[in-house]
TIKOLVO-278328 format. One record per residue: residue number from 1; residue in one letter; x, y, z of N, C-alpha, C in turn. Coordinates in Angstrom, 1 decimal. Atoms other than C-alpha are relative to their C-alpha. Example, Ala and Ser with C-alpha at 12.3 -4.5 7.8 and 13.67 -1.06 7.14 Angstrom:
<atoms>
   drenmar   marke      n_u      n_v      n_w     ca_u     ca_v     ca_w      c_u      c_v      c_w
         1       A      0.9     -1.2      0.0     12.3     -4.5      7.8      0.9      1.2      0.0
         2       S     -0.9     -1.1      0.0     13.7     -1.1      7.1     -0.8      1.1      0.8
</atoms>
This chain:
<atoms>
   drenmar   marke      n_u      n_v      n_w     ca_u     ca_v     ca_w      c_u      c_v      c_w
         1       X     -0.6     -1.3     -0.5     22.8     -7.7      8.4     -0.9      1.2     -0.5
         2       X      0.8     -1.1      0.6     20.8     -5.5      6.0     -1.3      0.2      0.7
         3       X      1.2     -0.1     -0.7     17.6     -6.4      7.7      0.1      0.7      1.4
         4       X     -0.3     -0.6     -1.3     19.1     -5.5     11.1      0.2      1.5     -0.2
         5       X     -0.2     -1.5      0.3     20.2     -2.1      9.6     -1.3      0.7     -0.3
         6       X      1.2     -0.6      0.4     16.8     -1.5      8.2     -0.9      0.2      1.3
         7       X      0.8     -0.1     -1.3     15.1     -2.2     11.6      0.6      1.1      0.9
         8       X     -0.6     -1.0     -0.9     17.6      0.0     13.4     -0.3      1.4     -0.6
         9       X      0.4     -1.2      0.6     16.9      2.8     10.9     -1.5      0.4      0.3
        10       X      1.4     -0.3     -0.3     13.2      2.4     11.4     -0.2      0.4      1.5
        11       X      0.1     -0.3     -1.4     13.6      2.5     15.2      0.4      1.5      0.2
        12       X     -0.5     -1.4     -0.1     15.6      5.7     14.9     -0.9      1.0     -0.6
        13       X      1.0     -0.9      0.6     13.0      7.3     12.6     -1.2      0.1      1.0
        14       X      1.0     -0.1     -0.9     10.4      6.4     15.2      0.3      0.9      1.2
        15       X     -0.4     -0.9     -1.1     12.4      8.1     17.9      0.0      1.4     -0.4
        16       X      0.0     -1.4      0.6     12.8     11.2     15.7     -1.4      0.5      0.0
        17       X      1.4     -0.5      0.1      9.1     11.3     15.2     -0.6      0.3      1.4
        18       X      0.5     -0.2     -1.3      8.4     11.1     18.9      0.6      1.3      0.6
        19       X     -0.6     -1.3     -0.4     10.9     14.0     19.6     -0.7      1.1     -0.7
        20       X      0.7     -1.1      0.7      9.2     16.1     16.9     -1.4      0.2      0.6
        21       X      1.3     -0.1     -0.5      5.8     15.3     18.3     -0.1      0.7      1.4
        22       X     -0.1     -0.7     -1.3      6.8     16.4     21.8      0.2      1.5     -0.2
        23       X     -0.2     -1.4      0.3      8.0     19.7     20.3     -1.3      0.6     -0.6
        24       X      1.3     -0.5      0.6      4.7     20.1     18.3     -1.0      0.3      1.2
        25       X      0.9     -0.3     -1.1      2.8     19.8     21.6      0.4      1.2      0.8
        26       X     -0.5     -1.3     -0.6      4.9     22.7     22.9     -0.2      1.2     -0.9
        27       X      0.3     -1.2      0.9      3.8     24.8     19.9      1.0      0.3     -1.0
        28       X     -1.1     -0.2      0.9      6.9     24.3     17.8     -0.5     -0.2     -1.5
        29       X      0.5      0.1      1.4      5.7     25.0     14.2      1.0     -0.7     -0.9
        30       X     -1.0      0.6      0.8      9.0     24.0     12.7      0.1     -1.5      0.2
        31       X      0.0      1.4     -0.2      8.8     20.6     14.3     -1.2     -0.7     -0.8
        32       X      1.2      0.5      0.8      5.3     20.1     12.7      0.4      0.0     -1.5
        33       X     -0.5     -0.1      1.4      6.9     21.2      9.4      0.9     -1.2     -0.4
        34       X     -0.9      1.2      0.2      9.5     18.4      9.8     -0.8     -1.3     -0.1
        35       X      0.9      1.2      0.1      6.8     15.8     10.4     -0.7      0.0     -1.4
        36       X      0.6     -0.1      1.3      5.0     17.0      7.3      0.9     -0.4     -1.1
        37       X     -1.1      0.4      1.0      8.2     16.8      5.2      0.2     -1.5      0.0
        38       X     -0.4      1.4     -0.1      8.8     13.3      6.4     -1.1     -0.9     -0.5
        39       X      1.1      1.0      0.2      5.3     11.8      5.9     -1.0      0.4     -1.0
        40       X      1.1     -0.5      0.8      3.1     14.0      3.7     -0.2     -0.7     -1.3
        41       X      0.0      0.6      1.4      4.0     12.5      0.3     -0.6     -1.4      0.1
        42       X      0.5      1.3     -0.2      3.4      9.0      1.6     -1.5     -0.1      0.4
        43       X      1.5     -0.1     -0.4      0.0     10.0      3.1     -0.8      0.2     -1.3
        44       X      0.8     -0.3      1.3     -1.1     11.4     -0.3      0.0     -1.3     -0.9
        45       X     -0.1      1.2      0.8      0.1      8.2     -2.1     -1.0     -1.0      0.5
        46       X      0.9      1.0     -0.6     -1.9      6.0      0.3     -1.5      0.5     -0.2
        47       X      1.4     -0.5      0.2     -5.0      8.3      0.1     -0.4     -0.2     -1.4
        48       X      0.3      0.1      1.4     -4.8      8.1     -3.7     -0.6     -1.4     -0.3
        49       X      0.5      1.3      0.3     -5.7      4.4     -3.5     -1.5      0.0      0.3
        50       X      1.4      0.0     -0.4     -9.2      5.4     -2.2     -0.8      1.0     -0.7
        51       X      0.8     -1.2      0.6    -10.2      8.6     -4.0      0.4      0.1     -1.4
        52       X     -0.1      0.0      1.4    -10.6      9.4     -7.6      1.1      0.9     -0.7
        53       X     -0.9     -0.9      0.6     -8.0     12.1     -8.1      1.1      0.4      1.0
        54       X     -1.1     -0.5     -0.8     -4.7     13.5     -6.8     -0.4      1.1      0.9
        55       X      0.5     -1.2     -0.8     -6.4     16.7     -5.7     -0.8     -0.4      1.2
        56       X      0.8      0.5     -1.2     -8.9     14.8     -3.5      1.0     -0.7      1.0
        57       X     -0.9      0.6     -0.9     -6.0     12.7     -2.1      0.7      1.0      0.8
        58       X     -0.6     -1.1     -0.8     -4.3     15.9     -1.1     -0.9      0.6      1.1
        59       X      0.9     -0.5     -0.9     -7.4     17.1      0.6     -0.1     -1.0      1.2
        60       X      0.1      1.0     -1.0     -7.7     13.8      2.5      1.2      0.0      0.9
        61       X     -1.2      0.0     -0.8     -4.1     14.0      3.6      0.0      1.2      1.0
        62       X      0.1     -1.1     -0.8     -4.7     17.5      4.9     -1.0     -0.2      1.2
        63       X      1.0      0.3     -1.0     -7.8     16.3      6.8      0.7     -0.9      1.1
        64       X     -0.6      0.9     -0.9     -5.6     13.6      8.3      1.0      0.7      1.0
        65       X     -0.9     -0.8     -0.8     -3.0     16.1      9.5     -0.8      0.8      1.1
        66       X      0.8     -0.7     -1.0     -5.8     18.2     11.2     -0.5     -0.9      1.1
        67       X      0.5      1.0     -1.0     -7.2     15.1     12.9      1.1     -0.5      0.9
        68       X     -1.2      0.4     -0.8     -3.7     14.0     13.9      0.4      1.0      1.1
        69       X     -0.3     -1.0     -1.0     -3.0     17.3     15.6     -1.0      0.1      1.1
        70       X      1.0     -0.1     -1.0     -6.3     17.3     17.3      0.0     -1.2      1.0
        71       X     -0.1      1.2     -0.9     -5.6     13.8     18.8      1.3     -0.2      0.6
        72       X     -1.4      0.3     -0.4     -1.9     14.1     19.4      0.1     -0.1      1.5
        73       X     -0.2      0.0     -1.4     -2.3     14.8     23.1     -0.5     -1.3      0.6
        74       X      0.5      1.3     -0.5     -4.1     11.4     23.5      0.9     -1.1     -0.4
        75       X     -0.9      1.1      0.4     -1.2      9.5     21.9      0.7     -0.5      1.2
        76       X     -0.6      0.6     -1.2      0.0      7.0     24.5      1.2     -0.8     -0.3
        77       X     -1.2      0.7      0.3      2.8      5.4     22.6     -0.1     -1.5     -0.1
        78       X      0.2      1.5      0.1      1.2      1.9     22.3      0.4     -0.5     -1.4
        79       X     -0.5      0.3      1.3      2.2      2.0     18.6      1.0      1.1     -0.4
        80       X     -0.9     -1.1      0.4      4.7      4.1     16.7     -0.8      1.2     -0.4
        81       X      0.7     -1.2      0.4      3.7      7.7     15.9     -0.3     -0.1     -1.5
        82       X      0.2      0.1      1.4      4.0      6.8     12.2     -1.3     -0.9     -0.2
        83       X      1.2      0.8      0.1      1.4      4.0     12.7     -1.2      0.8      0.3
        84       X      1.1     -0.9     -0.5     -0.9      6.4     14.6     -0.4      0.9     -1.2
        85       X      0.3     -0.9      1.1     -0.6      8.9     11.7     -0.6     -0.6     -1.2
        86       X      0.5      0.6      1.1     -1.2      6.5      9.0     -1.4     -0.6      0.2
        87       X      1.3      0.4     -0.3     -4.2      5.0     10.8     -1.0      1.1     -0.1
        88       X      0.8     -1.2      0.1     -5.6      8.5     11.0     -0.3      0.2     -1.5
        89       X      0.2     -0.2      1.5     -5.1      8.8      7.2     -1.0     -1.0     -0.5
        90       X      0.9      1.0      0.5     -6.8      5.5      6.6     -1.5      0.3      0.4
        91       X      1.4     -0.4     -0.4     -9.9      6.6      8.6     -0.5      1.1     -0.8
        92       X      0.5     -1.1      0.8    -10.1      9.8      6.7     -0.3     -0.4     -1.4
        93       X      0.2      0.5      1.4     -9.7      8.1      3.3     -1.2     -0.9     -0.1
        94       X      1.1      0.9      0.1    -12.2      5.4      4.1     -1.3      0.8      0.2
        95       X      1.2     -0.8     -0.2    -14.8      8.0      5.3     -0.3      0.8     -1.3
        96       X      0.3     -0.7      1.2    -14.3     10.0      2.1     -0.5     -1.0     -1.1
        97       X      0.5      0.9      1.0    -14.7      6.9      0.0     -1.4     -0.5      0.2
        98       X      1.3      0.4     -0.3    -17.8      5.8      1.8     -1.0      1.1     -0.4
        99       X      0.9     -1.1      0.4    -19.3      9.3      1.2     -0.2      0.0     -1.5
       100       X      0.1      0.0      1.4    -18.6      8.9     -2.5     -0.8     -1.2     -0.5
       101       X      0.7      1.3      0.4    -19.9      5.3     -2.7     -1.5      0.2      0.1
       102       X      1.4     -0.2     -0.2    -23.3      6.5     -1.5     -0.7      0.5     -1.3
       103       X      0.6     -0.5      1.3    -23.8      8.1     -5.0      0.2     -1.0     -1.1
       104       X     -0.3      1.1      1.1    -22.7      4.9     -6.9     -1.2     -1.0      0.0
       105       X      1.0      1.0      0.1    -25.4      2.5     -8.1      0.4     -1.3      0.7
       106       X     -0.3      1.2     -0.7    -25.7     -0.6     -6.0      0.5     -1.1     -0.9
       107       X     -0.4      1.1      1.0    -25.2     -2.8     -9.1      1.5      0.1     -0.3
       108       X     -1.4     -0.2      0.3    -21.7     -1.3     -9.4      0.9     -0.5      1.2
       109       X     -0.7      0.2     -1.2    -20.6     -2.5     -6.0      0.4     -1.5      0.2
       110       X     -0.3      1.4     -0.1    -19.9     -6.2     -6.7      1.5     -0.1      0.5
       111       X     -1.4      0.2     -0.5    -16.8     -7.4     -4.8      0.5     -1.4     -0.2
       112       X     -0.6      1.3      0.2    -14.4    -10.2     -5.3      0.1     -0.7      1.3
       113       X     -0.2      0.9     -1.2    -14.2    -13.1     -2.8      1.4     -0.1      0.3
       114       X     -1.4      0.0     -0.3    -10.8    -12.4     -1.3      0.4     -1.3      0.7
       115       X     -0.4      1.2     -0.7    -10.9    -15.5      0.8      0.3     -1.2     -0.9
       116       X     -0.2      1.2      0.9    -11.1    -18.0     -2.1      0.7      0.3     -1.3
       117       X     -0.6     -0.3      1.3     -9.6    -16.1     -5.0      1.5     -0.4      0.0
       118       X     -1.4      0.4      0.1     -6.3    -17.6     -6.2      0.8      1.2     -0.4
       119       X     -0.9     -1.1      0.3     -3.3    -15.3     -6.5      0.4      0.0     -1.5
       120       X     -0.5      0.2      1.4     -2.3    -16.8     -9.9     -0.9     -1.0     -0.6
       121       X      0.8      0.9      0.7     -4.3    -18.6    -12.5      0.4     -1.4      0.2
       122       X     -0.4      1.4     -0.3     -4.4    -22.3    -11.6      0.5     -0.7     -1.3
       123       X     -0.4      0.6      1.2     -3.8    -23.2    -15.3      1.5      0.1     -0.2
       124       X     -1.5     -0.2      0.1     -0.2    -22.0    -14.9      0.8     -1.0      0.8
       125       X     -0.7      1.0     -0.8      0.6    -24.9    -12.6     -0.3     -1.4     -0.6
       126       X      0.2      1.3      0.4      1.0    -28.6    -13.5     -1.0     -0.7      0.9
       127       X      1.1      0.6     -0.7     -2.1    -30.6    -12.5      0.4     -1.4      0.6
       128       X     -0.3      1.4     -0.4     -0.5    -34.1    -12.1      1.4     -0.4     -0.3
       129       X     -1.3      0.4      0.2      2.6    -36.1    -12.2      1.0      0.4      1.1
       130       X     -1.0     -0.3     -1.0      5.9    -35.7    -10.3      0.0      1.4      0.3
       131       X     -0.2     -1.4     -0.1      5.9    -32.0    -10.9     -1.4      0.7      0.3
       132       X      1.3     -0.6     -0.3      2.2    -31.4     -9.8      0.2      1.1      0.9
       133       X     -0.1     -1.2     -0.9      1.8    -28.0     -8.3      1.1      1.0     -0.4
       134       X     -1.1     -0.9      0.5      4.9    -26.6    -10.1     -0.4      0.8     -1.2
       135       X      0.3     -0.8      1.2      4.9    -24.0    -12.8      0.0     -0.8     -1.3
       136       X      0.0      0.5      1.3      3.8    -25.2    -16.2      0.6      1.0     -1.0
       137       X     -0.6     -1.1      0.7      4.8    -21.8    -17.6      0.6      0.9      1.1
       138       X     -0.7     -0.8     -1.0      7.4    -20.0    -15.5     -0.3      1.4     -0.1
       139       X      0.2     -1.4      0.0      7.0    -16.4    -14.5      1.0      0.7     -0.9
       140       X     -0.9     -0.7      0.9      8.5    -14.1    -17.1      0.9      1.0      0.7
       141       X     -0.8     -1.0     -0.5     11.5    -12.1    -16.1     -0.1      1.3     -0.8
       142       X      0.2     -1.2      0.7     11.1     -8.4    -16.9      1.3      0.6     -0.6
       143       X     -1.3     -0.4      0.5     14.8     -7.7    -17.3      0.2      1.5     -0.3
       144       X     -0.4     -1.4      0.3     16.4     -4.6    -18.7     -1.1      0.8     -0.7
       145       X      1.1     -0.6      0.6     13.4     -3.9    -20.9     -0.9      0.6      1.0
       146       X      0.9     -0.5     -1.1     11.3     -3.5    -17.8      0.6      1.2      0.7
       147       X     -0.6     -1.2     -0.6     13.8     -1.1    -16.3     -0.1      1.2     -0.9
       148       X      0.1     -1.2      0.9     13.8      1.1    -19.4     -1.4      0.5      0.0
       149       X      1.4     -0.5      0.0     10.0      1.2    -19.3     -0.3      0.7      1.3
       150       X      0.2     -0.7     -1.2     10.0      2.1    -15.7      0.6      1.4      0.0
       151       X     -0.6     -1.3      0.1     12.3      5.0    -16.4     -0.8      0.9     -0.8
       152       X      0.9     -0.8      0.9      9.9      6.2    -19.1     -1.4      0.2      0.6
       153       X      1.3     -0.1     -0.7      7.0      5.9    -16.7     -1.1     -1.0     -0.5
       154       X      1.0      0.9      0.5      5.2      3.2    -18.7     -0.3     -1.1      1.0
       155       X      0.2      1.0     -1.0      5.7      0.5    -16.1     -0.7      0.5      1.2
       156       X      0.7     -0.6     -1.2      4.7      2.8    -13.3     -1.5      0.1     -0.3
       157       X      1.4     -0.1      0.3      1.4      3.5    -15.1     -0.7     -1.3      0.1
       158       X      0.6      1.3      0.0      0.8     -0.2    -15.5     -0.2     -0.5      1.4
       159       X      0.1      0.4     -1.4      1.5     -0.8    -11.8     -1.2      0.7      0.7
       160       X      1.2     -0.7     -0.6     -1.0      1.9    -10.8     -1.3     -0.6     -0.5
       161       X      1.2      0.6      0.5     -3.6      0.3    -13.1     -0.2     -1.3      0.7
       162       X      0.1      1.3     -0.6     -2.9     -3.1    -11.6     -0.4      0.1      1.4
       163       X      0.3     -0.2     -1.4     -3.1     -1.8     -8.0     -1.5      0.4      0.1
       164       X      1.4     -0.5      0.0     -6.5     -0.1     -8.9     -1.0     -1.2     -0.1
       165       X      1.0      1.1      0.2     -8.0     -3.5     -9.8      0.0     -0.9      1.2
       166       X      0.0      0.9     -1.1     -7.1     -5.2     -6.5     -1.2      0.3      1.0
       167       X      1.0     -0.2     -1.1     -9.7     -5.8     -3.7      0.7      0.9      1.0
       168       X     -0.6     -1.0     -1.0     -9.3     -3.1     -1.0      1.0     -0.5      0.9
       169       X     -1.0      0.5     -1.0     -7.6     -5.2      1.6      1.3     -0.4     -0.6
       170       X     -1.3      0.4      0.7     -5.0     -6.6     -0.9      0.7      1.3     -0.4
       171       X     -0.6     -1.2      0.4     -4.4     -3.1     -2.2      0.7      0.8      1.2
       172       X     -0.5     -0.6     -1.2     -3.9     -1.7      1.3      1.4     -0.6      0.4
       173       X     -1.2      0.8     -0.4     -1.4     -4.4      2.2      1.2      0.2     -0.9
       174       X     -1.1     -0.1      0.9      0.7     -4.2     -0.9      0.6      1.4     -0.1
       175       X     -0.5     -1.4      0.0      0.9     -0.4     -1.0      0.8      0.3      1.2
       176       X     -0.8     -0.3     -1.2      2.0     -0.3      2.6      1.3     -0.8      0.1
       177       X     -1.2      0.8     -0.1      4.5     -3.1      2.3      1.0      0.3     -1.1
       178       X     -0.9     -0.1      1.1      5.9     -2.6     -1.2      0.2      1.4     -0.5
       179       X     -0.2     -1.4      0.4      5.4      1.1     -1.8      0.5      0.9      1.1
       180       X     -0.4     -0.8     -1.1      5.7      2.6      1.6      1.0     -0.7      1.0
       181       X     -1.0      0.7     -0.7      8.1      0.0      3.0     -0.3     -0.2      1.5
       182       X      0.3      0.4     -1.4      6.2     -0.8      6.2      0.4     -1.5      0.2
       183       X     -0.3      1.4     -0.3      7.2     -4.0      7.9     -1.3     -0.8      0.1
       184       X      1.2      0.9     -0.1      4.8     -7.0      8.1     -0.7      0.3      1.3
       185       X      0.6     -0.3     -1.3      4.3     -6.3     11.8     -0.7      1.3      0.1
       186       X      0.7     -1.3      0.0      3.5     -2.6     11.2     -1.3     -0.1     -0.7
       187       X      1.2      0.0      0.7      1.0     -3.4      8.6     -1.1     -0.8      0.7
       188       X      1.0      0.7     -0.7     -0.7     -6.0     10.7     -0.6      0.8      1.1
       189       X      0.5     -0.9     -1.1     -1.0     -3.5     13.6     -0.9      1.1     -0.6
       190       X      0.7     -1.1      0.6     -2.1     -0.7     11.3     -1.4     -0.4     -0.5
       191       X      1.2      0.4      0.6     -4.8     -2.7      9.6     -0.8     -0.9      0.8
       192       X      0.7      0.9     -0.9     -5.8     -4.9     12.5     -0.1     -1.4     -0.6
       193       X      0.0      1.3      0.6     -4.8     -8.1     10.7      0.9     -0.9      0.8
       194       X     -1.0      1.0     -0.6     -3.2    -11.3     12.0      1.2      0.0     -1.0
       195       X     -1.2      0.1      0.8      0.3    -11.8     10.7     -0.2     -0.9     -1.2
       196       X      0.2      0.9      1.1     -0.8    -14.8      8.7     -0.9      0.6     -1.1
       197       X      0.9     -0.6      0.9     -3.7    -12.9      7.1      0.7      1.0     -0.8
       198       X     -0.7     -1.0      0.7     -1.4    -10.1      6.2      0.9     -0.6     -1.1
       199       X     -0.9      0.7      0.9      1.0    -12.5      4.5     -0.8     -0.5     -1.2
       200       X      0.8      0.5      1.1     -1.8    -14.1      2.5     -0.5      1.1     -0.9
       201       X      0.5     -1.1      0.8     -3.2    -10.8      1.3      1.2      0.6     -0.8
       202       X     -1.1     -0.5      0.7      0.3     -9.7      0.3      0.4     -0.9     -1.1
       203       X     -0.4      1.0      1.0      1.0    -12.9     -1.6     -1.0      0.1     -1.1
       204       X      1.0     -0.1      1.1     -2.3    -12.6     -3.5      0.1      1.2     -0.8
       205       X     -0.1     -1.3      0.7     -1.8     -9.0     -4.3      1.2      0.0     -0.9
       206       X     -1.2      0.1      0.9      1.7     -9.6     -5.6     -0.2     -0.9     -1.2
       207       X      0.2      0.9      1.1      0.6    -12.5     -7.7     -0.9      0.7     -1.0
       208       X      0.9     -0.6      1.0     -2.2    -10.5     -9.3      0.7      1.2     -0.7
       209       X     -0.8     -1.1      0.7      0.1     -7.5    -10.0      1.0     -0.5     -1.0
       210       X     -0.9      0.6      0.9      2.7     -9.7    -11.5     -0.7     -0.6     -1.2
       211       X      0.7      0.5      1.2      0.2    -11.4    -13.7     -0.4      1.1     -0.9
       212       X      0.4     -1.1      0.8     -1.1     -8.1    -14.9      1.2      0.6     -0.8
       213       X     -1.2     -0.5      0.7      2.4     -6.9    -15.7      0.5     -1.0     -1.1
       214       X     -0.4      0.9      1.0      3.3    -10.1    -17.5     -0.9      0.1     -1.2
       215       X      1.0     -0.2      1.1      0.1     -9.7    -19.6      0.3      1.2     -0.9
       216       X     -0.4     -1.2      0.7      1.2     -6.2    -20.5      1.2     -0.2     -0.9
       217       X     -1.2      0.3      0.7      4.6     -7.3    -21.5     -0.2     -0.9     -1.2
       218       X      0.3      0.9      1.2      3.3    -10.1    -23.7     -0.7      0.7     -1.1
       219       X      0.7     -0.8      1.0      1.0     -7.7    -25.5      0.9      0.9     -0.7
       220       X     -1.0     -0.9      0.6      3.8     -5.3    -26.0      1.0     -0.7     -1.0
       221       X     -1.0      0.8      0.8      6.1     -8.1    -27.4     -0.7     -0.4     -1.3
       222       X      0.7      0.4      1.2      3.4     -9.3    -29.8     -0.2      1.2     -0.9
       223       X      0.2     -1.1      0.8      2.8     -5.8    -31.0      1.2      0.6     -0.7
       224       X     -1.3     -0.5      0.5      6.5     -5.1    -31.6      0.5     -0.9     -1.1
</atoms>
């Protein structure tokens, strides 16, 4: 039932966006302000995954809004307006990152092989016997201590650091799914991925982030 309610709320939000867009095309500045209020913070958060500072992410989001307004008349409704807007943001963010990469030494551009990289260290699973493939060391529960750290901002900082280490495709998927609450179908459409590929990237990203957080908690426990 909760999933149905979530989908219903998403559809209603999409309808609200379309009504606002129609008013924007008629020159209604207040409607544009409502769209900005609804989506700007999320655009900045996503842009921040590509650029080196919050200030630059803000610039990229503003570029996306300008491009969005310039292309709004061509919107045909084949996707949700939200997907159209975020695709515009991704294009602006990727263009900005490409411009910055041109000044980075080629030796610094080594990339991980996302197709073959395991989400979790294979040594954490049993290699043989009846329980082959099962956890040899179970994932650690973060519990109340994790909640307290989140409230103090420590866990949030570790999450940001873990996200920054992910390959670009994994980072895009996990940020859209787990931070911005896009559905799997929306992310697949937005990034041009098959549903299966989207699920694999999300699984690997979540595994790497969880491993990074577990390592952080283990270090904190040993130090205390």
